[in-house]
PQR file of N, CA, C, O and H, with PARSE charges and radii, in Angstrom:
ATOM      1  N   MET A   1     123.322  97.533  96.694 -0.4000 1.5000
ATOM      2  CA  MET A   1     122.053  96.733  97.331 -0.0000 2.0000
ATOM      3  C   MET A   1     122.960  95.263  97.529  0.5500 1.7000
ATOM      4  O   MET A   1     123.812  94.787  96.781 -0.5500 1.4000
ATOM      5  N   LEU A   2     122.433  94.759  98.818 -0.4000 1.5000
ATOM      6  CA  LEU A   2     123.078  93.755  99.511 -0.0000 2.0000
ATOM      7  C   LEU A   2     122.345  92.805  98.759  0.5500 1.7000
ATOM      8  O   LEU A   2     121.293  93.131  98.208 -0.5500 1.4000
ATOM      9  H   LEU A   2     121.740  95.146  99.427  0.4000 1.0000
ATOM     10  N   SER A   3     122.983  91.219  98.661 -0.4000 1.5000
ATOM     11  CA  SER A   3     122.485  90.401  98.173 -0.0000 2.0000
ATOM     12  C   SER A   3     121.445  89.585  99.264  0.5500 1.7000
ATOM     13  O   SER A   3     121.641  89.783 100.463 -0.5500 1.4000
ATOM     14  H   SER A   3     123.837  90.954  99.109  0.4000 1.0000
ATOM     15  N   PRO A   4     120.499  88.801  98.906 -0.5600 1.5000
ATOM     16  CA  PRO A   4     119.700  87.910 100.073  0.2800 2.0000
ATOM     17  C   PRO A   4     120.992  87.686 101.059  0.5500 1.7000
ATOM     18  O   PRO A   4     121.225  88.439 102.005 -0.5500 1.4000
ATOM     19  N   ILE A   5     121.745  86.635 100.740 -0.4000 1.5000
ATOM     20  CA  ILE A   5     122.606  85.866 101.775 -0.0000 2.0000
ATOM     21  C   ILE A   5     123.442  86.982 102.600  0.5500 1.7000
ATOM     22  O   ILE A   5     124.066  86.807 103.647 -0.5500 1.4000
ATOM     23  H   ILE A   5     121.556  86.023  99.972  0.4000 1.0000
ATOM     24  N   ASN A   6     123.276  88.270 101.792 -0.4000 1.5000
ATOM     25  CA  ASN A   6     124.657  89.591 102.998 -0.0000 2.0000
ATOM     26  C   ASN A   6     123.636  89.841 103.567  0.5500 1.7000
ATOM     27  O   ASN A   6     124.093  89.633 104.691 -0.5500 1.4000
ATOM     28  H   ASN A   6     122.769  88.412 100.941  0.4000 1.0000
ATOM     29  N   ARG A   7     122.628  90.114 103.753 -0.4000 1.5000
ATOM     30  CA  ARG A   7     121.329  90.530 104.643 -0.0000 2.0000
ATOM     31  C   ARG A   7     121.077  89.702 105.754  0.5500 1.7000
ATOM     32  O   ARG A   7     120.933  90.177 106.880 -0.5500 1.4000
ATOM     33  H   ARG A   7     122.257  90.283 102.840  0.4000 1.0000
ATOM     34  N   VAL A   8     121.008  88.387 105.492 -0.4000 1.5000
ATOM     35  CA  VAL A   8     120.651  87.689 106.581 -0.0000 2.0000
ATOM     36  C   VAL A   8     122.100  87.425 107.551  0.5500 1.7000
ATOM     37  O   VAL A   8     122.007  87.163 108.750 -0.5500 1.4000
ATOM     38  H   VAL A   8     121.125  88.002 104.576  0.4000 1.0000
ATOM     39  N   ILE A   9     123.563  87.550 106.767 -0.4000 1.5000
ATOM     40  CA  ILE A   9     124.553  87.622 107.849 -0.0000 2.0000
ATOM     41  C   ILE A   9     124.627  88.663 108.156  0.5500 1.7000
ATOM     42  O   ILE A   9     125.133  88.745 109.275 -0.5500 1.4000
ATOM     43  H   ILE A   9     123.639  87.763 105.793  0.4000 1.0000
ATOM     44  N   ASN A  10     124.280  89.939 107.576 -0.4000 1.5000
ATOM     45  CA  ASN A  10     124.139  91.142 108.263 -0.0000 2.0000
ATOM     46  C   ASN A  10     123.255  91.689 109.168  0.5500 1.7000
ATOM     47  O   ASN A  10     123.262  92.689 109.886 -0.5500 1.4000
ATOM     48  H   ASN A  10     123.868  89.872 106.667  0.4000 1.0000
ATOM     49  N   ARG A  11     122.389  90.663 108.924 -0.4000 1.5000
ATOM     50  CA  ARG A  11     121.235  91.271 110.036 -0.0000 2.0000
ATOM     51  C   ARG A  11     121.024  91.745 111.210  0.5500 1.7000
ATOM     52  O   ARG A  11     121.464  90.894 111.984 -0.5500 1.4000
ATOM     53  H   ARG A  11     122.383  89.851 108.341  0.4000 1.0000
ATOM     54  N   PRO A  12     120.594  92.635 111.810 -0.5600 1.5000
ATOM     55  CA  PRO A  12     121.031  93.386 113.493  0.2800 2.0000
ATOM     56  C   PRO A  12     120.261  92.260 114.157  0.5500 1.7000
ATOM     57  O   PRO A  12     119.277  91.592 113.838 -0.5500 1.4000
ATOM     58  N   LYS A  13     121.090  92.303 115.217 -0.4000 1.5000
ATOM     59  CA  LYS A  13     120.589  91.486 116.019 -0.0000 2.0000
ATOM     60  C   LYS A  13     119.758  91.694 117.446  0.5500 1.7000
ATOM     61  O   LYS A  13     119.133  90.919 118.169 -0.5500 1.4000
ATOM     62  H   LYS A  13     121.889  92.846 115.477  0.4000 1.0000
ATOM     63  N   THR A  14     120.069  93.183 117.502 -0.4000 1.5000
ATOM     64  CA  THR A  14     119.107  93.721 118.741 -0.0000 2.0000
ATOM     65  C   THR A  14     117.798  94.549 118.479  0.5500 1.7000
ATOM     66  O   THR A  14     117.463  94.594 117.295 -0.5500 1.4000
ATOM     67  H   THR A  14     120.577  93.813 116.915  0.4000 1.0000
ATOM     68  N   LEU A  15     117.347  94.924 118.987 -0.4000 1.5000
ATOM     69  CA  LEU A  15     116.014  95.633 118.742 -0.0000 2.0000
ATOM     70  C   LEU A  15     116.424  97.341 118.490  0.5500 1.7000
ATOM     71  O   LEU A  15     115.670  98.153 117.954 -0.5500 1.4000
ATOM     72  H   LEU A  15     117.619  94.888 119.949  0.4000 1.0000
ATOM     73  N   THR A  16     117.699  97.611 118.981 -0.4000 1.5000
ATOM     74  CA  THR A  16     118.737  98.916 119.019 -0.0000 2.0000
ATOM     75  C   THR A  16     119.095  98.852 117.682  0.5500 1.7000
ATOM     76  O   THR A  16     118.679  99.691 116.882 -0.5500 1.4000
ATOM     77  H   THR A  16     118.311  96.951 119.416  0.4000 1.0000
ATOM     78  N   GLU A  17     119.896  97.850 117.326 -0.4000 1.5000
ATOM     79  CA  GLU A  17     120.317  97.785 115.912 -0.0000 2.0000
ATOM     80  C   GLU A  17     119.395  97.848 115.029  0.5500 1.7000
ATOM     81  O   GLU A  17     119.580  98.697 114.157 -0.5500 1.4000
ATOM     82  H   GLU A  17     120.233  97.169 117.976  0.4000 1.0000
ATOM     83  N   HIS A  18     118.504  97.261 114.965 -0.4000 1.5000
ATOM     84  CA  HIS A  18     117.622  96.788 114.218 -0.0000 2.0000
ATOM     85  C   HIS A  18     116.552  98.225 113.977  0.5500 1.7000
ATOM     86  O   HIS A  18     115.882  98.258 112.945 -0.5500 1.4000
ATOM     87  H   HIS A  18     118.354  96.572 115.674  0.4000 1.0000
ATOM     88  N   THR A  19     116.493  98.916 114.584 -0.4000 1.5000
ATOM     89  CA  THR A  19     115.751 100.008 114.954 -0.0000 2.0000
ATOM     90  C   THR A  19     116.707 100.959 114.117  0.5500 1.7000
ATOM     91  O   THR A  19     116.318 101.472 113.067 -0.5500 1.4000
ATOM     92  H   THR A  19     117.038  98.888 115.423  0.4000 1.0000
ATOM     93  N   VAL A  20     118.328 101.224 114.778 -0.4000 1.5000
ATOM     94  CA  VAL A  20     119.244 102.128 114.175 -0.0000 2.0000
ATOM     95  C   VAL A  20     118.901 101.802 112.599  0.5500 1.7000
ATOM     96  O   VAL A  20     118.407 102.706 111.924 -0.5500 1.4000
ATOM     97  H   VAL A  20     118.644 100.807 115.630  0.4000 1.0000
ATOM     98  N   ALA A  21     119.163 100.494 111.998 -0.4000 1.5000
ATOM     99  CA  ALA A  21     119.012 100.282 110.722 -0.0000 2.0000
ATOM    100  C   ALA A  21     118.533 100.838 109.918  0.5500 1.7000
ATOM    101  O   ALA A  21     119.023 101.405 108.941 -0.5500 1.4000
ATOM    102  H   ALA A  21     119.565  99.760 112.546  0.4000 1.0000
ATOM    103  N   LYS A  22     117.059 100.683 110.398 -0.4000 1.5000
ATOM    104  CA  LYS A  22     115.336 101.015 109.711 -0.0000 2.0000
ATOM    105  C   LYS A  22     115.631 102.825 109.732  0.5500 1.7000
ATOM    106  O   LYS A  22     115.254 103.537 108.801 -0.5500 1.4000
ATOM    107  H   LYS A  22     116.661 100.222 111.191  0.4000 1.0000
ATOM    108  N   ALA A  23     116.138 103.204 110.586 -0.4000 1.5000
ATOM    109  CA  ALA A  23     116.615 104.632 110.824 -0.0000 2.0000
ATOM    110  C   ALA A  23     117.760 105.050 109.281  0.5500 1.7000
ATOM    111  O   ALA A  23     117.577 106.075 108.625 -0.5500 1.4000
ATOM    112  H   ALA A  23     116.444 102.625 111.342  0.4000 1.0000
ATOM    113  N   GLN A  24     118.389 104.475 109.097 -0.4000 1.5000
ATOM    114  CA  GLN A  24     119.436 104.630 108.440 -0.0000 2.0000
ATOM    115  C   GLN A  24     118.846 104.887 107.298  0.5500 1.7000
ATOM    116  O   GLN A  24     119.038 105.844 106.549 -0.5500 1.4000
ATOM    117  H   GLN A  24     118.538 103.642 109.630  0.4000 1.0000
ATOM    118  N   HIS A  25     117.764 103.572 107.132 -0.4000 1.5000
ATOM    119  CA  HIS A  25     117.328 103.595 105.427 -0.0000 2.0000
ATOM    120  C   HIS A  25     116.313 104.788 105.254  0.5500 1.7000
ATOM    121  O   HIS A  25     116.321 105.535 104.276 -0.5500 1.4000
ATOM    122  H   HIS A  25     117.607 102.795 107.741  0.4000 1.0000
ATOM    123  N   VAL A  26     115.436 104.881 106.317 -0.4000 1.5000
ATOM    124  CA  VAL A  26     114.362 106.454 106.413 -0.0000 2.0000
ATOM    125  C   VAL A  26     115.308 107.622 106.146  0.5500 1.7000
ATOM    126  O   VAL A  26     115.009 108.309 105.170 -0.5500 1.4000
ATOM    127  H   VAL A  26     115.430 104.274 107.111  0.4000 1.0000
ATOM    128  N   LEU A  27     116.266 107.930 106.754 -0.4000 1.5000
ATOM    129  CA  LEU A  27     116.696 108.955 106.565 -0.0000 2.0000
ATOM    130  C   LEU A  27     117.836 108.961 105.290  0.5500 1.7000
ATOM    131  O   LEU A  27     118.108 110.097 104.901 -0.5500 1.4000
ATOM    132  H   LEU A  27     116.509 107.372 107.547  0.4000 1.0000
ATOM    133  N   ALA A  28     118.393 108.077 104.733 -0.4000 1.5000
ATOM    134  CA  ALA A  28     119.086 107.665 103.031 -0.0000 2.0000
ATOM    135  C   ALA A  28     117.827 108.040 102.137  0.5500 1.7000
ATOM    136  O   ALA A  28     118.053 108.461 101.003 -0.5500 1.4000
ATOM    137  H   ALA A  28     118.173 107.154 105.048  0.4000 1.0000
ATOM    138  N   GLY A  29     116.639 107.926 102.531 -0.4000 1.5000
ATOM    139  CA  GLY A  29     115.497 108.234 101.619 -0.0000 2.0000
ATOM    140  C   GLY A  29     115.249 106.962 100.866  0.5500 1.7000
ATOM    141  O   GLY A  29     115.017 107.141  99.671 -0.5500 1.4000
ATOM    142  H   GLY A  29     116.454 107.583 103.452  0.4000 1.0000
ATOM    143  N   GLN A  30     115.242 105.358 101.403 -0.4000 1.5000
ATOM    144  CA  GLN A  30     114.931 104.539 100.824 -0.0000 2.0000
ATOM    145  C   GLN A  30     113.327 104.082 101.074  0.5500 1.7000
ATOM    146  O   GLN A  30     112.869 103.028 100.632 -0.5500 1.4000
ATOM    147  H   GLN A  30     115.431 105.213 102.375  0.4000 1.0000
ATOM    148  N   ARG A  31     112.809 104.737 101.599 -0.4000 1.5000
ATOM    149  CA  ARG A  31     111.295 104.083 101.665 -0.0000 2.0000
ATOM    150  C   ARG A  31     110.882 103.967 100.362  0.5500 1.7000
ATOM    151  O   ARG A  31     111.500 104.413  99.396 -0.5500 1.4000
ATOM    152  H   ARG A  31     113.181 105.593 101.957  0.4000 1.0000
ATOM    153  N   GLY A  32     109.463 103.153 100.315 -0.4000 1.5000
ATOM    154  CA  GLY A  32     108.844 102.926  99.079 -0.0000 2.0000
ATOM    155  C   GLY A  32     107.967 104.438  99.134  0.5500 1.7000
ATOM    156  O   GLY A  32     108.074 105.419  99.870 -0.5500 1.4000
ATOM    157  H   GLY A  32     108.961 102.791 101.100  0.4000 1.0000
ATOM    158  N   GLY A  33     106.929 104.062  97.817 -0.4000 1.5000
ATOM    159  CA  GLY A  33     105.951 105.461  97.434 -0.0000 2.0000
ATOM    160  C   GLY A  33     104.857 105.003  98.181  0.5500 1.7000
ATOM    161  O   GLY A  33     104.293 106.011  98.606 -0.5500 1.4000
ATOM    162  H   GLY A  33     106.842 103.265  97.219  0.4000 1.0000
ATOM    163  N   LEU A  34     104.451 104.304  98.441 -0.4000 1.5000
ATOM    164  CA  LEU A  34     103.394 103.945  99.585 -0.0000 2.0000
ATOM    165  C   LEU A  34     103.127 104.184 100.854  0.5500 1.7000
ATOM    166  O   LEU A  34     102.121 104.333 101.548 -0.5500 1.4000
ATOM    167  H   LEU A  34     104.909 103.485  98.096  0.4000 1.0000
ATOM    168  N   THR A  35     105.014 104.184 101.077 -0.4000 1.5000
ATOM    169  CA  THR A  35     105.220 104.438 102.667 -0.0000 2.0000
ATOM    170  C   THR A  35     105.457 106.200 103.018  0.5500 1.7000
ATOM    171  O   THR A  35     105.245 106.878 104.023 -0.5500 1.4000
ATOM    172  H   THR A  35     105.831 104.062 100.513  0.4000 1.0000
ATOM    173  N   ASN A  36     105.958 106.488 101.745 -0.4000 1.5000
ATOM    174  CA  ASN A  36     105.793 108.033 101.683 -0.0000 2.0000
ATOM    175  C   ASN A  36     104.594 108.642 101.592  0.5500 1.7000
ATOM    176  O   ASN A  36     104.448 109.733 102.141 -0.5500 1.4000
ATOM    177  H   ASN A  36     106.130 105.937 100.928  0.4000 1.0000
ATOM    178  N   ILE A  37     103.455 107.992 100.830 -0.4000 1.5000
ATOM    179  CA  ILE A  37     102.189 108.372 101.139 -0.0000 2.0000
ATOM    180  C   ILE A  37     101.890 108.502 102.427  0.5500 1.7000
ATOM    181  O   ILE A  37     101.866 109.564 103.050 -0.5500 1.4000
ATOM    182  H   ILE A  37     103.574 107.105 100.384  0.4000 1.0000
ATOM    183  N   LEU A  38     101.635 107.316 102.885 -0.4000 1.5000
ATOM    184  CA  LEU A  38     101.068 107.026 104.192 -0.0000 2.0000
ATOM    185  C   LEU A  38     101.936 108.081 105.401  0.5500 1.7000
ATOM    186  O   LEU A  38     101.284 108.660 106.270 -0.5500 1.4000
ATOM    187  H   LEU A  38     101.655 106.454 102.380  0.4000 1.0000
ATOM    188  N   ALA A  39     102.880 108.171 105.344 -0.4000 1.5000
ATOM    189  CA  ALA A  39     103.659 109.216 106.349 -0.0000 2.0000
ATOM    190  C   ALA A  39     102.928 110.560 106.069  0.5500 1.7000
ATOM    191  O   ALA A  39     102.418 111.149 107.021 -0.5500 1.4000
ATOM    192  H   ALA A  39     103.410 107.701 104.638  0.4000 1.0000
ATOM    193  N   LEU A  40     102.846 111.107 104.742 -0.4000 1.5000
ATOM    194  CA  LEU A  40     102.369 111.938 104.514 -0.0000 2.0000
ATOM    195  C   LEU A  40     100.825 112.080 104.955  0.5500 1.7000
ATOM    196  O   LEU A  40     100.564 113.206 105.381 -0.5500 1.4000
ATOM    197  H   LEU A  40     103.261 110.629 103.968  0.4000 1.0000
ATOM    198  N   VAL A  41      99.893 111.294 104.944 -0.4000 1.5000
ATOM    199  CA  VAL A  41      98.476 111.455 105.138 -0.0000 2.0000
ATOM    200  C   VAL A  41      98.652 111.112 106.713  0.5500 1.7000
ATOM    201  O   VAL A  41      97.698 111.521 107.375 -0.5500 1.4000
ATOM    202  H   VAL A  41     100.105 110.380 104.599  0.4000 1.0000
ATOM    203  N   GLY A  42      99.643 110.465 107.447 -0.4000 1.5000
ATOM    204  CA  GLY A  42      99.471 110.434 108.748 -0.0000 2.0000
ATOM    205  C   GLY A  42      99.837 112.301 109.325  0.5500 1.7000
ATOM    206  O   GLY A  42      99.362 112.858 110.315 -0.5500 1.4000
ATOM    207  H   GLY A  42     100.418 110.133 106.910  0.4000 1.0000
ATOM    208  N   THR A  43     100.573 112.738 108.548 -0.4000 1.5000
ATOM    209  CA  THR A  43     101.140 113.856 109.483 -0.0000 2.0000
ATOM    210  C   THR A  43     100.119 114.699 109.062  0.5500 1.7000
ATOM    211  O   THR A  43     100.144 115.808 109.595 -0.5500 1.4000
ATOM    212  H   THR A  43     100.959 112.285 107.744  0.4000 1.0000
ATOM    213  N   ILE A  44      99.421 114.542 108.434 -0.4000 1.5000
ATOM    214  CA  ILE A  44      98.115 115.976 107.724 -0.0000 2.0000
ATOM    215  C   ILE A  44      97.178 115.824 108.966  0.5500 1.7000
ATOM    216  O   ILE A  44      96.993 116.751 109.755 -0.5500 1.4000
ATOM    217  H   ILE A  44      99.401 113.641 108.000  0.4000 1.0000
ATOM    218  N   LEU A  45      96.423 114.216 109.123 -0.4000 1.5000
ATOM    219  CA  LEU A  45      95.748 114.048 109.909 -0.0000 2.0000
ATOM    220  C   LEU A  45      96.406 114.344 111.271  0.5500 1.7000
ATOM    221  O   LEU A  45      95.691 115.245 111.708 -0.5500 1.4000
ATOM    222  H   LEU A  45      96.573 113.463 108.482  0.4000 1.0000
ATOM    223  N   VAL A  46      97.300 114.117 112.133 -0.4000 1.5000
ATOM    224  CA  VAL A  46      97.905 114.580 112.969 -0.0000 2.0000
ATOM    225  C   VAL A  46      97.673 116.230 112.861  0.5500 1.7000
ATOM    226  O   VAL A  46      96.658 116.725 113.351 -0.5500 1.4000
ATOM    227  H   VAL A  46      97.881 113.385 111.777  0.4000 1.0000
ATOM    228  N   LEU A  47      98.381 116.810 112.387 -0.4000 1.5000
ATOM    229  CA  LEU A  47      98.109 118.094 112.352 -0.0000 2.0000
ATOM    230  C   LEU A  47      96.716 118.955 112.258  0.5500 1.7000
ATOM    231  O   LEU A  47      96.501 120.006 112.862 -0.5500 1.4000
ATOM    232  H   LEU A  47      99.206 116.408 111.988  0.4000 1.0000
ATOM    233  N   ALA A  48      95.832 118.295 111.384 -0.4000 1.5000
ATOM    234  CA  ALA A  48      94.328 118.435 111.582 -0.0000 2.0000
ATOM    235  C   ALA A  48      93.946 118.247 112.692  0.5500 1.7000
ATOM    236  O   ALA A  48      93.561 119.260 113.277 -0.5500 1.4000
ATOM    237  H   ALA A  48      96.006 117.441 110.893  0.4000 1.0000
ATOM    238  N   LEU A  49      93.877 116.878 113.483 -0.4000 1.5000
ATOM    239  CA  LEU A  49      93.400 116.841 115.112 -0.0000 2.0000
ATOM    240  C   LEU A  49      94.275 117.767 115.930  0.5500 1.7000
ATOM    241  O   LEU A  49      93.693 118.224 116.914 -0.5500 1.4000
ATOM    242  H   LEU A  49      94.189 116.055 113.008  0.4000 1.0000
ATOM    243  N   ASN A  50      95.503 118.149 115.771 -0.4000 1.5000
ATOM    244  CA  ASN A  50      95.999 119.016 116.888 -0.0000 2.0000
ATOM    245  C   ASN A  50      95.185 120.771 116.757  0.5500 1.7000
ATOM    246  O   ASN A  50      94.850 121.525 117.670 -0.5500 1.4000
ATOM    247  H   ASN A  50      95.976 117.778 114.971  0.4000 1.0000
ATOM    248  N   SER A  51      95.077 120.955 115.230 -0.4000 1.5000
ATOM    249  CA  SER A  51      94.537 122.092 115.299 -0.0000 2.0000
ATOM    250  C   SER A  51      93.124 122.225 115.992  0.5500 1.7000
ATOM    251  O   SER A  51      92.933 122.971 116.953 -0.5500 1.4000
ATOM    252  H   SER A  51      95.349 120.342 114.488  0.4000 1.0000
ATOM    253  N   ILE A  52      92.252 121.513 115.473 -0.4000 1.5000
ATOM    254  CA  ILE A  52      91.098 121.178 116.522 -0.0000 2.0000
ATOM    255  C   ILE A  52      91.098 121.250 117.696  0.5500 1.7000
ATOM    256  O   ILE A  52      90.192 121.916 118.197 -0.5500 1.4000
ATOM    257  H   ILE A  52      92.407 120.907 114.693  0.4000 1.0000
ATOM    258  N   LEU A  53      91.594 120.930 118.143 -0.4000 1.5000
ATOM    259  CA  LEU A  53      92.356 120.576 119.954 -0.0000 2.0000
ATOM    260  C   LEU A  53      92.610 122.062 120.338  0.5500 1.7000
ATOM    261  O   LEU A  53      92.204 122.661 121.335 -0.5500 1.4000
ATOM    262  H   LEU A  53      92.331 120.389 117.737  0.4000 1.0000
ATOM    263  N   ILE A  54      93.562 122.625 119.063 -0.4000 1.5000
ATOM    264  CA  ILE A  54      93.457 124.204 119.850 -0.0000 2.0000
ATOM    265  C   ILE A  54      92.838 125.040 119.647  0.5500 1.7000
ATOM    266  O   ILE A  54      92.906 126.064 120.326 -0.5500 1.4000
ATOM    267  H   ILE A  54      93.892 122.138 118.254  0.4000 1.0000
ATOM    268  N   LEU A  55      91.958 124.883 118.571 -0.4000 1.5000
ATOM    269  CA  LEU A  55      90.681 125.892 118.607 -0.0000 2.0000
ATOM    270  C   LEU A  55      89.810 125.599 119.707  0.5500 1.7000
ATOM    271  O   LEU A  55      89.351 126.552 120.337 -0.5500 1.4000
ATOM    272  H   LEU A  55      91.902 124.051 118.019  0.4000 1.0000
ATOM    273  N   GLN A  56      89.511 124.424 120.037 -0.4000 1.5000
ATOM    274  CA  GLN A  56      88.680 124.356 121.062 -0.0000 2.0000
ATOM    275  C   GLN A  56      89.311 124.624 122.450  0.5500 1.7000
ATOM    276  O   GLN A  56      88.457 124.697 123.333 -0.5500 1.4000
ATOM    277  H   GLN A  56      89.885 123.650 119.526  0.4000 1.0000
ATOM    278  N   THR A  57      90.423 124.768 122.816 -0.4000 1.5000
ATOM    279  CA  THR A  57      91.375 125.298 123.685 -0.0000 2.0000
ATOM    280  C   THR A  57      90.780 126.601 123.619  0.5500 1.7000
ATOM    281  O   THR A  57      90.344 126.974 124.709 -0.5500 1.4000
ATOM    282  H   THR A  57      91.116 124.708 122.098  0.4000 1.0000
ATOM    283  N   PHE A  58      90.635 127.382 122.697 -0.4000 1.5000
ATOM    284  CA  PHE A  58      90.278 128.979 122.541 -0.0000 2.0000
ATOM    285  C   PHE A  58      88.828 129.351 122.898  0.5500 1.7000
ATOM    286  O   PHE A  58      88.379 130.438 123.262 -0.5500 1.4000
ATOM    287  H   PHE A  58      90.989 127.079 121.813  0.4000 1.0000
ATOM    288  N   GLY A  59      88.087 127.934 122.662 -0.4000 1.5000
ATOM    289  CA  GLY A  59      86.960 128.330 122.470 -0.0000 2.0000
ATOM    290  C   GLY A  59      85.993 128.262 121.273  0.5500 1.7000
ATOM    291  O   GLY A  59      84.793 127.996 121.209 -0.5500 1.4000
ATOM    292  H   GLY A  59      88.452 127.051 122.366  0.4000 1.0000
ATOM    293  N   VAL A  60      86.701 128.516 120.559 -0.4000 1.5000
ATOM    294  CA  VAL A  60      86.266 128.410 118.788 -0.0000 2.0000
ATOM    295  C   VAL A  60      85.137 127.028 118.997  0.5500 1.7000
ATOM    296  O   VAL A  60      85.540 125.960 119.458 -0.5500 1.4000
ATOM    297  H   VAL A  60      87.676 128.732 120.611  0.4000 1.0000
ATOM    298  N   PRO A  61      83.634 127.260 118.563 -0.5600 1.5000
ATOM    299  CA  PRO A  61      82.803 126.533 118.425  0.2800 2.0000
ATOM    300  C   PRO A  61      83.304 125.187 116.751  0.5500 1.7000
ATOM    301  O   PRO A  61      83.671 125.627 115.662 -0.5500 1.4000
ATOM    302  N   ILE A  62      83.174 123.854 117.023 -0.4000 1.5000
ATOM    303  CA  ILE A  62      83.513 123.321 116.237 -0.0000 2.0000
ATOM    304  C   ILE A  62      82.489 122.715 115.710  0.5500 1.7000
ATOM    305  O   ILE A  62      82.202 121.604 116.156 -0.5500 1.4000
ATOM    306  H   ILE A  62      82.875 123.496 117.908  0.4000 1.0000
ATOM    307  N   PRO A  63      81.667 123.312 114.603 -0.5600 1.5000
ATOM    308  CA  PRO A  63      80.686 122.332 113.874  0.2800 2.0000
ATOM    309  C   PRO A  63      80.683 120.924 113.526  0.5500 1.7000
ATOM    310  O   PRO A  63      81.487 120.415 112.745 -0.5500 1.4000
ATOM    311  N   GLY A  64      79.465 120.121 114.316 -0.4000 1.5000
ATOM    312  CA  GLY A  64      79.889 118.601 114.338 -0.0000 2.0000
ATOM    313  C   GLY A  64      79.964 118.181 115.354  0.5500 1.7000
ATOM    314  O   GLY A  64      79.200 117.300 115.749 -0.5500 1.4000
ATOM    315  H   GLY A  64      78.811 120.534 114.950  0.4000 1.0000
ATOM    316  N   LEU A  65      80.947 118.714 116.101 -0.4000 1.5000
ATOM    317  CA  LEU A  65      81.138 118.289 117.548 -0.0000 2.0000
ATOM    318  C   LEU A  65      80.326 118.996 118.504  0.5500 1.7000
ATOM    319  O   LEU A  65      80.022 120.189 118.517 -0.5500 1.4000
ATOM    320  H   LEU A  65      81.568 119.429 115.780  0.4000 1.0000
ATOM    321  N   SER A  66      80.019 118.056 119.314 -0.4000 1.5000
ATOM    322  CA  SER A  66      79.112 118.367 120.794 -0.0000 2.0000
ATOM    323  C   SER A  66      79.694 119.089 121.823  0.5500 1.7000
ATOM    324  O   SER A  66      80.889 118.937 122.077 -0.5500 1.4000
ATOM    325  H   SER A  66      80.266 117.087 119.304  0.4000 1.0000
ATOM    326  N   ASP A  67      78.920 119.938 122.511 -0.4000 1.5000
ATOM    327  CA  ASP A  67      79.373 120.872 123.167 -0.0000 2.0000
ATOM    328  C   ASP A  67      79.515 120.383 125.049  0.5500 1.7000
ATOM    329  O   ASP A  67      79.755 121.061 126.048 -0.5500 1.4000
ATOM    330  H   ASP A  67      77.950 120.062 122.305  0.4000 1.0000
ATOM    331  N   ALA A  68      79.263 119.066 124.869 -0.4000 1.5000
ATOM    332  CA  ALA A  68      79.224 118.741 126.304 -0.0000 2.0000
ATOM    333  C   ALA A  68      80.474 118.203 126.729  0.5500 1.7000
ATOM    334  O   ALA A  68      81.358 117.787 125.981 -0.5500 1.4000
ATOM    335  H   ALA A  68      79.069 118.515 124.058  0.4000 1.0000
ATOM    336  N   GLY A  69      80.499 118.245 128.255 -0.4000 1.5000
ATOM    337  CA  GLY A  69      82.050 118.463 128.764 -0.0000 2.0000
ATOM    338  C   GLY A  69      81.793 118.991 129.774  0.5500 1.7000
ATOM    339  O   GLY A  69      82.695 119.354 130.529 -0.5500 1.4000
ATOM    340  H   GLY A  69      79.780 118.584 128.863  0.4000 1.0000
TER
END
């Protein structure tokens, strides 16, 4: 782990460098527990919404959603 002074010295200078540095931390599994939980919840939410859209595309009625449109 880098000391605080090394973090300042080695800080990425461009947005691309910053994004790459963050991606390396994610790929190395260095995210916090809360971030992992939020990522999982977000993934589940997106998959649920996509499944509703797919069902509507094939004409399956979804209880609680209006049929207007």
